[in-house]
C-alpha distance (Angstrom), angle and dihedral (degrees) to the residues before:
residue distance angle dihedral
M1 . . .
K2 3.83 . .
E3 3.80 97.0 .
I4 3.79 110.9 26.4
N5 3.79 129.0 166.0
G6 3.79 143.2 131.3
S7 3.79 129.7 61.0
W8 3.81 119.4 -20.1
P9 3.84 108.5 -177.0
V10 3.80 119.2 -144.1
M11 3.78 96.5 -124.2
L12 3.78 127.1 -123.7
T13 3.80 121.2 -137.8
P14 3.82 114.6 -127.8
F15 3.80 115.9 -142.0
Q16 3.79 131.2 -168.5
E17 3.79 119.4 -124.1
N18 3.81 88.5 -98.5
G19 3.81 90.0 58.4
E20 3.80 97.4 -106.7
L21 3.80 123.6 125.8
D22 3.81 114.2 -83.0
L23 3.80 102.6 -143.6
D24 3.81 95.6 175.4
A25 3.80 89.7 56.2
L26 3.80 88.5 46.1
D27 3.82 89.5 59.2
R28 3.81 90.7 51.8
L29 3.79 90.3 47.7
V30 3.81 92.3 53.3
D31 3.81 89.4 50.0
W32 3.82 91.0 49.4
Y33 3.79 92.8 53.5
E34 3.80 90.9 49.0
E35 3.80 95.1 45.3
N36 3.80 88.5 53.9
G37 3.78 94.7 57.5
S38 3.81 103.7 -94.7
T39 3.80 112.6 157.9
G40 3.82 97.7 -161.9
L41 3.81 141.0 4.9
F42 3.79 129.8 -128.5
A43 3.81 105.9 -152.8
V44 3.81 129.4 -175.7
C45 3.80 95.8 26.9
Q46 3.79 133.2 129.7
S47 3.82 92.6 -76.8
S48 3.81 85.6 54.3
E49 3.83 87.4 59.1
M50 3.79 88.1 -121.4
Q51 3.81 92.8 168.5
Y52 3.81 88.0 62.7
L53 3.80 96.0 47.9
S54 3.77 126.5 92.0
R55 3.78 118.7 -124.4
E56 3.79 89.9 -106.5
E57 3.81 91.1 51.8
R58 3.81 92.9 49.5
L59 3.79 90.6 52.4
T60 3.81 92.3 44.9
L61 3.80 91.2 52.7
A62 3.80 94.6 47.4
G63 3.80 93.5 47.8
R64 3.80 94.9 45.6
I65 3.81 93.1 47.8
K66 3.79 92.3 48.2
R67 3.79 92.3 50.6
R68 3.82 92.4 48.0
A69 3.80 100.2 42.1
R70 3.78 126.8 86.4
I71 3.80 91.6 -164.4
P72 3.84 129.5 64.1
V73 3.81 117.9 -71.5
I74 3.79 125.7 -157.5
A75 3.81 127.9 -177.0
A76 3.78 136.5 -162.8
V77 3.79 120.3 -123.1
Q78 3.78 125.9 -144.5
G79 3.78 121.7 -115.9
Y80 3.83 124.2 -120.8
D81 3.78 132.0 -172.8
D82 3.81 90.8 -142.0
P83 3.85 108.6 79.6
A84 3.79 92.6 -151.2
Q85 3.80 92.1 51.7
Q86 3.79 90.1 46.1
K87 3.79 92.6 52.2
E88 3.79 90.3 48.7
E89 3.83 89.8 53.0
W90 3.81 92.1 51.0
E91 3.79 93.2 47.3
A92 3.80 93.7 47.7
M93 3.81 92.9 50.6
R94 3.80 91.2 45.6
E95 3.80 89.9 54.9
T96 3.82 90.3 59.5
G97 3.82 86.3 73.4
V98 3.80 98.2 -118.9
D99 3.80 114.3 160.4
A100 3.81 95.8 -123.2
L101 3.79 140.6 6.0
V102 3.80 114.9 -129.1
L103 3.81 118.1 -147.1
L104 3.80 119.4 -150.1
T105 3.80 112.0 -125.7
N106 3.81 90.5 -143.7
T107 3.82 89.0 63.0
L108 3.81 92.7 53.6
S109 3.80 95.2 57.2
G110 3.80 137.3 6.6
P111 3.82 125.9 -114.2
E112 3.81 91.1 -88.9
G113 3.80 96.6 31.4
G114 3.78 119.1 121.4
M115 3.78 138.5 -158.2
R116 3.80 94.2 -66.8
E117 3.80 93.9 56.8
F118 3.80 92.7 42.1
R119 3.80 93.2 49.6
R120 3.81 93.4 46.3
N121 3.82 93.4 51.3
L122 3.79 93.6 42.4
D123 3.80 91.6 51.0
R124 3.80 90.3 50.7
A125 3.80 90.5 50.9
L126 3.80 93.4 49.3
E127 3.80 91.3 48.9
A128 3.81 90.5 53.6
L129 3.81 97.7 44.0
P130 3.83 123.2 77.8
E131 3.79 108.8 -95.3
G132 3.81 95.3 -128.9
L133 3.80 94.8 50.2
P134 3.85 112.7 109.4
L135 3.80 113.1 -127.1
G136 3.78 137.9 -162.7
L137 3.80 139.5 -162.1
Y138 3.80 126.4 -135.7
E139 3.81 125.6 -170.4
C140 3.79 91.4 -149.4
P141 3.83 113.1 -170.5
V142 3.82 93.9 -144.8
P143 3.00 131.4 112.6
F144 3.82 84.0 -0.8
K145 3.77 132.5 -20.0
R146 3.81 114.1 -110.4
V147 3.81 106.9 -170.4
L148 3.79 109.2 -167.6
E149 3.77 119.9 -117.9
D150 3.79 116.3 -128.3
E151 3.80 94.3 -104.5
E152 3.80 91.4 49.6
L153 3.78 92.9 51.7
A154 3.80 91.3 45.5
Y155 3.81 90.7 51.7
A156 3.80 92.7 51.1
A157 3.80 92.6 45.7
Q158 3.79 93.5 49.6
T159 3.81 91.5 57.2
G160 3.80 87.2 72.2
R161 3.81 90.3 -139.6
F162 3.82 99.1 104.3
R163 3.81 127.1 80.5
F164 3.82 105.7 164.9
M165 3.79 134.8 43.1
K166 3.80 124.8 -178.0
D167 3.80 101.0 -151.9
T168 3.81 115.0 -154.9
C169 3.81 99.4 166.8
C170 3.85 92.5 109.0
D171 3.82 89.0 -155.0
R172 3.81 120.3 124.4
E173 3.79 96.4 -157.2
R174 3.79 93.4 46.3
I175 3.81 89.4 50.3
R176 3.80 89.2 51.0
R177 3.80 91.2 52.6
R178 3.78 91.7 45.4
L179 3.78 93.5 53.1
S180 3.79 89.5 51.2
L181 3.81 90.1 51.5
L182 3.81 91.6 50.1
E183 3.79 95.2 54.8
G184 3.79 110.9 120.1
T185 3.82 93.5 17.6
P186 3.82 128.8 98.4
L187 3.83 92.1 -122.1
R188 3.82 113.4 112.0
L189 3.79 124.2 -161.7
F190 3.80 120.3 -133.0
N191 3.79 114.5 -169.5
A192 3.81 117.3 -136.7
N193 3.81 93.9 -169.8
S194 3.81 117.7 90.5
T195 3.81 96.2 -161.2
T196 3.81 94.5 59.5
L197 3.81 96.4 34.7
L198 3.81 100.8 105.1
E199 3.79 92.8 43.5
S200 3.79 91.2 49.6
L201 3.81 91.0 50.7
E202 3.80 89.1 51.3
M203 3.80 88.6 51.6
G204 3.81 91.6 52.2
A205 3.81 107.0 -89.0
A206 3.80 113.8 156.4
G207 3.79 96.1 -132.5
F208 3.79 149.8 -71.0
S209 3.78 133.0 -50.9
G210 3.77 108.2 170.4
I211 3.79 148.1 115.2
M212 3.81 97.3 -87.0
A213 3.81 88.6 69.7
N214 3.82 84.8 72.8
F215 3.81 91.1 58.8
A216 3.81 102.5 32.4
P217 3.82 110.5 11.6
D218 3.81 91.4 159.2
L219 3.81 93.8 56.3
C220 3.80 92.7 45.1
A221 3.79 89.6 51.0
W222 3.82 91.6 44.9
L223 3.79 92.6 53.5
C224 3.80 92.7 49.2
R225 3.79 90.2 49.7
F226 3.81 103.8 39.8
W227 3.81 106.4 26.0
H228 3.80 91.4 108.0
S229 3.80 100.9 42.4
R230 3.83 97.9 40.3
P231 3.83 104.9 35.0
E232 3.82 99.4 163.6
Q233 3.78 93.5 50.7
A234 3.80 89.4 42.1
R235 3.81 88.9 60.1
L236 3.82 89.5 52.1
V237 3.80 91.3 51.9
Q238 3.80 91.5 45.2
N239 3.81 92.2 52.7
A240 3.80 91.7 47.4
L241 3.81 93.1 49.6
S242 3.80 92.5 45.3
V243 3.80 94.2 52.6
S244 3.80 92.4 40.0
A245 3.79 91.4 53.0
H246 3.80 89.7 76.5
I247 3.80 85.1 79.2
E248 3.83 86.0 73.0
K249 3.82 87.9 72.4
Q250 3.77 90.2 58.4
R251 3.82 122.2 79.1
Y252 3.81 97.1 -47.3
P253 3.02 132.9 -156.6
V254 3.81 90.7 17.8
N255 3.80 93.2 59.8
A256 3.81 91.7 52.9
K257 3.80 90.9 47.5
D258 3.80 91.3 49.0
V259 3.81 90.3 57.5
L260 3.80 90.8 49.2
V261 3.80 90.9 50.1
R262 3.79 89.2 56.7
K263 3.80 90.0 47.7
G264 3.81 89.0 55.7
I265 3.79 95.2 -115.8
L266 3.82 99.0 107.1
R267 3.78 126.2 35.0
S268 3.79 96.5 -152.4
C269 3.80 138.7 23.5
R270 3.80 88.4 -145.2
S271 3.81 113.8 148.2
R272 3.79 135.4 178.9
S273 3.81 95.1 -151.9
C274 3.81 97.5 48.2
D275 3.80 133.3 28.0
C276 3.80 106.6 -113.1
R277 3.81 90.0 -157.7
A278 3.80 88.7 66.6
L279 3.82 92.4 65.2
S280 3.80 102.9 112.3
V281 3.79 129.4 -144.5
L282 3.81 88.8 -112.9
E283 3.81 91.9 52.9
R284 3.79 91.0 51.1
E285 3.79 90.3 50.0
E286 3.80 90.2 51.9
V287 3.79 90.7 56.0
D288 3.81 91.0 46.1
Q289 3.80 90.8 53.0
L290 3.79 89.8 47.4
D291 3.80 89.3 53.3
E292 3.81 90.5 51.6
L293 3.80 90.0 52.0
L294 3.79 91.4 50.3
D295 3.80 90.3 48.2
F296 3.80 87.8 57.0
V297 3.80 89.3 53.3
R298 3.80 90.3 48.4
T299 3.79 89.8 52.9
R300 3.79 90.6 51.8
L301 3.79 90.2 51.4
G302 3.76 99.1 40.4
A303 3.82 83.4 -127.0
E304 3.80 92.5 151.6
I305 3.81 89.5 67.5
G306 3.79 91.3 44.0
R307 3.77 91.3 51.6
K308 3.80 92.8 53.0
E309 3.79 90.4 49.0
R310 3.80 91.3 52.2
A311 3.80 91.4 47.5
S312 3.81 91.7 52.8
K313 3.81 90.7 50.2
V314 3.79 90.8 52.6
S315 3.79 92.5 50.0
């Protein structure tokens, strides 16, 4: 976790048709992310439908992914009002072996809370967590989106305890300020927004951690790796990802799971946050057409060859 960069997909959670976790499909999913160039995995996040998972299921997922993966794995932890229950949650997730625990910013301060509340709750968390344990921050949109103010981010970064931040502000100028604030600290910013990804990489962001890595993990990884050395092609990939990201406003995560079912990675598009039966024929066709467009971009890049090379290096 000292030097982290590249594409860190926000992982999906495979379910069986009966609604239970599908751990065999989870193994294939981990392999798919890795084979497509991902350099880390963000488990137990909103894309994982973490709000719909039991505590036991969250821990099972994190542990299974960590054991399967050959790249770093981080996981978000739920927030609790009871300090004892919160500490128990942190300890249980830490015992799964994940490389870092990710704190949700909306559990460190309420919607109207300011710097004082944020600092008080963050200090309490840091006192309770082992000093050598790498930590992350996630501006999770659910149940409300708590975008950090500059002084709050600077305070967290200066503690030296944080390594990863999933930025969901979707604001170029705020990202620019944030990267300036993070200079000289171990905290690395990972942009969740596809539209501003290339610009954020040019500004100094460490990489990507967003939904499009569930549709085109190879292209997300390619852009993070080659944006500097192949600028013209990087602009092509950026434009394709930006336009394609509108699919996120469709019936996600069911639409992403449906694609993976047809690729043979998942066995079901079952979801707890969205009824998979509501995915229409038209919506499936939209994703198919998106995939054809991305295949055209891959052909232009020669990304199919690059992906095979990366897969052989991993194995």
